[in-house]
N, C-alpha and C positions, 0 to 999 in steps of 0.2 A: 427567208425569214423576214418577219414583221419588223421594221424599223419604228419601235414605239415612238422614239423622240423626234420622228419626222411627222408625225401625226397632229393636226390642229384640233385641240379639245375645247377650243373657245365655243362652239356651238352646244355643246353638252353642257357647260358650265352656266351659259346664258340661259338654259331651260330650268336651272336649279336655283333661282334667285332666293326661293324661300326656305332653302335647306338650314336646318339647325346644324351649325359646323361643329364638328369634333376638333378641338385645336389640338396642336401638337406642341406642347411646351418643352423647353429645353434647359436644362440645368447641368452643370459639370458637376460629378461626384468624385472626389478624391478617394482612390481605393488605398487599403493599407498597405499595399507595395510600393505605393507612390505613383502609379498608374492613374490615368485619369479616364473615366467612363462618361460620355456624354448621354444622359437619360432622358428620354422624350418621354412625357406623360400626355396621354390622350384624355382629353377633357372637354366636354361640352357646354361646361358651366352650369349644369344641373345636377340634382342630387342623383340617388342611385335608382330612383323610381323612373327616370328618363334615362335609359342607357345610352353610352357612347354607340353611335352609328356612323355608316361611313357613306358619303355621297360624294358627287363631284368636287364640290367645293372642298370638302375635307381632304379629298385625295390632291387637289391641287396645293393645299396648305402643306401636308404630310410631303409632297412632293418638293416642295421648296426648301422644307425642313432638312430633308434628306440631303439635297444638293449642296447646302452650305455645311453640313457636316462631312460630305465627301470633299469640300475643300479643305475644310480644317485637318481632316484625317491625311490628306495628302501633304499638309504643311507640317505634319508630326505634332500637332497641338493636342489630339486625343488618341487613345490606344484602343478604344473600343466604343460601340454604341449599343444603348439599351432602349428597349420601349417598354411601358407598363401603362396601366389605367389608372381611372380615378377608383376611389374606394370601394370595392365589391364589385367593379365593372373593369372588365378590360375591354373587350367592344362586343356588342350584340350583331355585329356583321353589316351588311349593305343596308344603306337606309331604303326600305322597300317602297316608301311613299314616293322617295325621287325615281326610282325605278319604274313605278306603276305609272308614274305621270309622263313618261318618255312619250312623245307623239311621233318620232321620226324614227324609222327602221335603222338609219345610219347611225343614230345615237345609240341604239340598242348595241351595236357594234363596239362603238367608242367606249361605253362604260365597261366592257369586258377587257379592251384592250389599256383603258387607262389605268385600272386596277393592277394589271400585270406591269405596266410600266412603273408604276409607284411602288407596288410591294415588292417588285423583283429589286429593287434598288437595295432593299436591305440584305439581300444576299450577294450584292455586288460591290458593297464598299469596300475600300481598301483595308479595314480593320475588321475584326470579329463583331458580330452583332449578337444580341442576347434580347429574347422576349421573355419578361419577367410576367407571366400571366397571373394576376392577381386576385381575379374573379370571374364571372361569367365571361364566356368567349364561345361566340357562336358563328358559323357561317365564315364571313370575311375577318371576323376577329381570329378565328383559328387560322386562317390563311395567312394573316400578318404573321403569327407566330411560325407558321410552317415556313415562310420566307427567310427567317432569322437563321444564323448559324447555329445558335444554341437556344434551347426553351427550359424553363423551370416553372412549375406550377403551383399554386397555393393549395394546400390539401382542403380547405374550406370552400373553394370556388362552387358557385352553385351550378353550373352546368357547363359541359364541353360538348359540342356537337358540330357537324355539318347538316343542317335541316333542309338544303337546297332541293332534293328530290321531293321531299314532302309538298313543296311550294310549286312543283312543276317545272324546276330548273336544274342546274347541276352546280357543283361546286367550279366555279370559273374565274378564280384568282389564284390558282395553283393547287388548291385542293386535290384534284382529280389526277394532276400528275405528280405532285411532290408527296402526298399523302402513301400512296401504294409502295412508292420507293423507299420510304422511311420506315414503315412497320409491315410489310408485306402485303400481298394481295388478299389473303383471307381477312386480317384486321380490317384492312381498307375497305372491303366489301361490307363488313358489319358497320363501320362508321358512315358510309358515304350512300348505301343503299339500303341495308336491312333494318337499321335503327329509324331512319325517317319514315319507312313504311309501317313501322311498327307503332302508330300514334306518335310520331315525331319523338321517339326515345332518345335520350341524351346519356352522356357518360358522367360518370363522377369522377373526379381529379385523379383518384388512385388507379381506377380503371384505365383511364387515358394514359397515365404513367407506365402501367404494367404492359400495355400495348406497344410503348415505346415513342408516344406522341411526344414526350417530355423526358428530358435527361435529368431531372431531378425533381422533388417534391418536397416543400418544406412547410411547416406549420404556419398559421395566421399571426402568430403572436409576433415574429420577427421576420416575415416573409421577404421584405425587400433587402433588410439588411443581411440576412442568409444567403439570399440570391446574389448579391453584390459580393460576398466574400468568396462564393463558390466560383463567380465569374471570374475574380481575381486569380483564384486556384487554376482556373482552366487557362487563362491568358499566361500565367507563369510556368505551366506545365506539370504543376504538383497533381493537378486532377486530371485524368485521361477519360474522355468521354468515349463510352463504347455503344455502339448501336445494335445489340443482338438480333433486332428484328428485320433490319434492313436485309433485303434479299440478295442472295447471292445468284452466281451464274446458272446453276444447277435449278433452283428455285423458279426463275425467270423462264426457262425451258420446259420444265416439266409441271410444276404445281400451278403455276400460273394459268396456263390455259385450260388446265381441269377444273380449276375453281371458277373460272369465267362461265366455263360450259355448265357447271352445276348450278350456278347462280341464275343463269339465265333460264334454264328449265324449270327452277323452283318459281321465278317471276311468272313465267307463262302459266304454270299451274294456279299461283295464287291471285295473279292480278289481271290475266289476259294480256291482250297485246294494245289495249287502248291507250294507257298511260305511256307518253313519249319519253319523260325525263329518266326514269331507272334505265330503261335501254340506252339512252344516250350516254348516262353515266356508266353502265357497263362497257361501252364501246371505247370511253376514254381510258377507263381503267386498263382495259386489256391492252391497249396500245402504249400505256405508259411503261411496259416492260422493255420496250425498245425505242431508239432514237435519243434526241437530245432534249432537255429541259425546255427549250425554246419551242422546238416543234411542238411538245405537249402543250404549252402555253398557247400557241395559235391554233391548236384543235380546240381548246377550251373556248377561245375567243369565237370560233365558228359556232360551236354547239351552244354557248349560253346566248349570243345574237339571236339564233333560230328560234330557241325556246322563248325568250322573251317576247319576242314578236306574235307568238302563237296563241291561240284560244285557250289552252290550258293554263298557261302562266296568268292569262287576264282572268279567268274564272278562279284561279286559286287565290289571287289577290282580293277578289270579291269576297271568298268564302275567308281567307285570312282575317279582313276586316271584321266581318261578322264574328267571328269567333273573338278576336282580342278586343273589340270595341262593344259591339251591341250585346254579345251575351253577358258582359260586364256591367251593363245598364239595362235591364229588361223593361221594354216598351208597356206601359200599362201598370207597372207596379205601383201601389199607393206609397206615400209617404212613409219611409221605415220608422219614423217616429211613433206611427200608430201601432207597431208591433208590439205584442204582449211577450213578456219574458217567458222563456220555456226553460224551467227547472227541473221538471219529471216528466217522463214520456212514458205511455203506456202503448204497447203493441198488441193488437188483438190477433192471436194467431200464434202458433210454434212451429210451422213448418219451414221450409226452406226459405221461403221469400221473407217470410216474418223474422226469420233468425238473421238474415241480412239487414233487415231495416234496424233490428236490435243493435247488431254490431255496429252499424254505421252511426246512429245515434250515440252509442257509448263512446267511440273513438274520437268523433268530432266535437261532440257537447260536453262529454265527460260529466253528464248528469245521471241521476238513478233512472234506471229502465226496468220497468215490468212488462212480462208478457203474460199472455192467458191463452188456455185453450178448452177443449170440451172434456178433457180428461187429466189427471195429474200424470198419467204416464206420457203423454203427449208434451206436456209442459216439461216434465223432466229432460225428456230427449232433446226438447229445444235448447235447454239450458245446457245440457252437455255439449251439444253441438258448438254452441256460442263460446263455451270455455274452451273447447278443443281448438276453435280458430284464434282464440286469443293467445294460446299455447303455441300455436303455428306461428303467428306473428312475431313472438317473443324469440322464438327459436331462429327465425329469419333475421333477427336483428332490427326489426321494424319497430319493436317496442321494449323499451329497458324493464327491468323485474318490476320496478317500483309503478310504473304506468299500467303494467300488466296485472299487477295484484289490484289496484284501484279499481280498474274496468271490472275485475271479477266480483269485487265487492259491491259494485254498484248495479248488477244485474240480478232480477229475481222473478219470480214465476207465481202464479196463482190460478185457480179454477174459480176464484170468487171475484166478479168484477167489482164489488164493492172495495176492494183492495185498490181499485183504481182512483180513490178519491185522493185529491191533491195532484193529480196529473195536468198539466197545462196544454200537453198535445198529446193525442190519441190517434193512432193511424191501424187500419184495419189491413189484414193481409189473408182474407177468407176467399172462399169459393166465388167465382164470378156469377153470380146470381143476386139479383136485385133484392128478393125477400131476405135472402140470408145477410146480406150487408145490412138491410134495413133492422133486422133483429137484432144483430150483435150491438150497433149503433144504440139501439132502444134500451138495450139492457144496462149500457154502459152510461148513457147521458145521465141517467137519474141520479149517479153517484158523483157527477162531476160539478164543478163550480160552473154558473152560468157563462163565465168567460172563457172557459177552457175551449180549445180547438180541436174539431173533429176533422180527420184527414181520411178520404178514401181513396186506395192504390187501384181503383177500377181502371181497365184500360179502353173500356168502350161504353160502360153503361151511363145512363143519365145520373150525374151527380144531383140533380134538383130533385129527381124521382127517389133517389136513395133518402135524401134528406126531408121529404114529405111527410115523414112519420115522427121528426123530431119535435120537441118542445122548443128549441132554438134552432131552426134550419139555417139562420144567418151565421152559425158558427162553423159550418161543413165547407170544406174545399176540396176539390179534387188534388191529389198529389201523387202524381202518376211517375213512378221509377222504371227504369229499363233494366234488363237483366243482363249480365250480372250487376247487381246493384253497387258493388264496390268499385266497379270498373266504368260503367256507363256514365257520362258526365250530365246526361239531360234529366230534368225533372219538369213534366208538364203540369203547370198549377192551374186549375180549372175552377172559373168562377161561374156561379149561377146568378140570375136575378136576386136571389136572397142573400148572397155572401156578402158580409159586412166588410167595409174598408179595413177593420182591424184585424179580422179572420184572413184576409187577402195579404196584408202586409205582413203578418206574422208567418204567413207560408213563404212568402219570398225571402224574408230575413232569414228564417229556419234553413232554407235550400242554401242560401250562401253560406251559411255557418256549416252546414254539411259538405261544402266545397262543391256543390252542385251547380250547374249553369240551369236556370230557372226561364221558362218561356210560359206566358200566360195564354190560354186558350179559353173561348167561350164554351159553354157546355153544350156541346154537338156529338152526335155518335162517332166513337173512334178519335175525336179530338184531333191531332194534328198528325202525329206520325203513324199511328195505326190506321186511320182513315187511308193514307195513302199507301202504305203498304197492303192493307186490303185490297186496294186496286191492284197492284203487282200482283199478289198471290191469286186474286181473283181471274185475272187474265191468263195467269199460267194454268189455273185449273180449267179454264175455259178450253185452252188449246188441248190439254190433254182429255178431256170430255169429248172433244171432236175427233180424237183419234191420233193425235200427234205423238210421235215417241217422246218418251221423257228427256233422253239426252238432247234430242232437237230443240225441247221447249228451253231447257237450262241454256243451251248455246243461243238461243235467240235472245235471250235477256242479258246477255254478255255485255253488249254496248251499253247498258246502263251504269257499268263499273262498280256494282254493288259488291260488298265485302264476299257473298255467297249468292248462289242461284236462287230462285224462288223456293224449290222443293229442299234444298239445303236449309233455308230459313225455315219453312214449316217443321222439318225435321228437328231443328234445334228449339224452336218455341213449343213444339207439342202439337200432334195432329188433331188432338180433341181442342186445344185451344184454339188453333188456325181455323178449325170448323165452326167453333163458336162463335168467333170474331166475323167470319164470313156471313154466317147466319144472322148476326145482329146487324150488320150493314146491309145486307140484303132486305131484311124486314123493313128497315127505315128507309131505304132507298131502293126498291124492288126494280125499278127501270135502269138502274145504274151499277148496281153490283151484282156479281155473279157469286151464287152459292152453290157448291158442288157436292153431290151425295157421295162422290168418290173419297172426298175428304173424310167423311164420317165412315165409310167401310174401311179406309185405310188406318183409321183410329185403333181399329182392333187388331192390327198386323204388328208383330214384333218387328223391328227393323226392315221396313218396307222398300227402302232404298238399296240398291246394288252399286258397289264403288269398285273403283280398280286400286291398284295398289298404293297409289298416290292420293286416294281418298276422293277422287272426283266421281260425281254421279254418272253412272252409265246406264241406268234403267231401273225397271221394278224387280225386287226380289221375288223369287219363285211364289212365295205366299201372297205376295202383293198383286202379281198378275193374275192370280185365280179371284181376286176380289175387284178389280178395277173393271169398270163397265164404259166403254167408248163407242162412240159412232164411227163412221169411216169416210170422214170428211177432213182430214188433216189438213193444217195450215201451214204454208211455207214460213220460214224464219222471217222473212222480211214483213210479211202481213202481221205476224204476231208481235214483232217488236214496234212496227206503226201503231199498231190496237192499243198497246199499253202506253206510248208516248201520248198518243192523242186522249186516251182516258185520263191519264194524270193531270194533262194540260186543261182538260175540261173541269175535272174536279178541284183543280186548284183554283180555277177562275171563280167556281162556285162557292168555296170556301171563303175567298175574299170578299164576294158578294154578301155572304152570310155574316160577315165580321167575326170568323172564327179566330182570326189574329189582327192586329191592326194594320200591318203592310205584308207583302210579300217576302220581304228579308227574313220575317219571322219563320216562314214555312221552310224556306232554304237553312236556317240556322238550326231548325228542329230536326231536319233530315240529315243534316251532316253531324249533329251531336246524336241523336237518338238513332239515326238507321245506318249510319257511316257511309252515308252519300260522299263521293270522293271530293276532296278539294279540286282537282282539275276538272270537276264539272261545275264548279260553283254551288254545288245543290243543285235541285231539281230544275228551277226555273230558266236559269242561263242555258242550260243543256237543252231544254224544251224549246227555246227560243232559236238556238241554232239548229236545231233538227227540223225546223218548220212547223213543229207540232202545235205550238202557241198559235200561229197564223190559222192553222187547220181547224183547230178545234176550239180554241179560247178567244176568238175575236180579235187576236193582235198579240204582239210580244209583251212578256211581263215587264220587260226593260226597255226604256228608250233613252238612247239608242241601246241596241241588244248588246252584252258583253262579249266583245270579239277582240282578237289580236290585231297587232298592227298590219299584219300582212292581209287581212281581210276586209 
């Protein structure tokens, strides 16, 4: 077993001189019974906008604090130790900037070991320890609580979770060992593996308490007072803590291995075998059923050190910085002070996409929204669908009755575009055809104030061409959502040479108000995401046209790590839409984009894909096989993958040369937010650098030096 106290951590601390230290402030709290509880408050000296984090210097201070409390407990001066956080924040986990800055593989192991040494003291003091989780607790923050003897949770805490797998690592300060032995393997799998892979889903306090992560939950009004009184009752024996979710011997022997086996099979189906962290987490959870806690901690040390030094963590940290920092400060956005107020919104169209727009604007802006279409019947159907969605949100508890009623009162419909007078922001969701979009904008513009903003949701057409028929083309911006609108976080904001700073600023400010991440794009075919996805889909279609079996094509693309294979994606967006996008791109760039007649043939087939019982694509349906026309020169998987890698690298370089976006980071951010490109790749360009595609096809790497782990 590792003797943590014998390890020299000075090198680790020397590498963290710029850490914002979360201090461990101690005060004695007299309890009603006359006992004394020493209460540690974690506080980094900043407000709740800068959460407490845990780095090497924070761990050193907490280590020294706990050492002093051990001595006091041994002298009988205190009866218990508690730990809580600053207002609204317990701890947001490890200081990722400090871990990311590690340049020595030995220190990667040391940060894992130091966490176990320090947090492990909470469970090893000679008096009971209590974690009073008063707010946000993620990652290492949750692991602090897990190492304590008892835990309470504030019912208003913002989020509880272990997000490490999402970032390419594992809960390595006790979470992978302690949690399954506290709440059972099925609950632990949800918290450690499933939730992080569902766009980093977290738990609400009541959910965490129901799972058994916490022994008591109290309202925020008197959270600390109630927690202290509860702790006093536990110390005196008046309150007996039961752990109904803790696994027994039979569960460990029977349910545990079955749950692990099912989880592994599900992972293989959903994400393939490329991501390392989910499978390392599974291994740790599996082995947590047996052996000692210290053996589990040692396994966590080895796994965390291995993952921290690898490519996937380095790429994940690059992606994390993009999403946490760059996405919040869009490059190229004009001064927000130029934005015009949006007090009334018009939506042209009443179909599914238009209805999604209307509901989003209603919920986020809570201003009047009016929809229109070619017939009263279509308008009424759209309104009914929106009201039905409002009712569904109310039934789920996501809207209270007053808010739901207010939203219903704010939505209206018309077949007369004159009713759009007074709208500040009008967005279209009509057929993807330039002349159609020009016509609807021409019809509505004559009723609008000259300063009202027009927005097109086109996915690939020229925004400037659409606006060429307008009296005020400077008011038009591209405002491209991704489907489903409520879920996908990205909006591509497209500017033309005509777009005014005020219109562009309004678009960025409105996107933020809608709680979307906005990325600016020049007016080039396909913009950012669809241009590159057209590369992926085009190369997949090319391989099929050559005669490669469908299942082999899907498999060849698996190393990209995208949420679904290329033909699964086509099936989701629609075969006619995909064919239209490919035709558009091939028309503009005939030497670089492949347009396939097979996509048009398959657009007339119902359910062209054949799937197995787990939903995986296995081939063409019988009807599709009769429609597909192929050559007899199939390509091996290695060649297909190499072609798509090289084509992506070449196209990204061209996009940067054209000025589609200011910097390569914007392309990676767009693909992460708009296409689900995995964090473990860091977006496309770090992946293409590592595979050699950038050197082969783009004249050199996109990042200097390439984003790689410490081992490489």
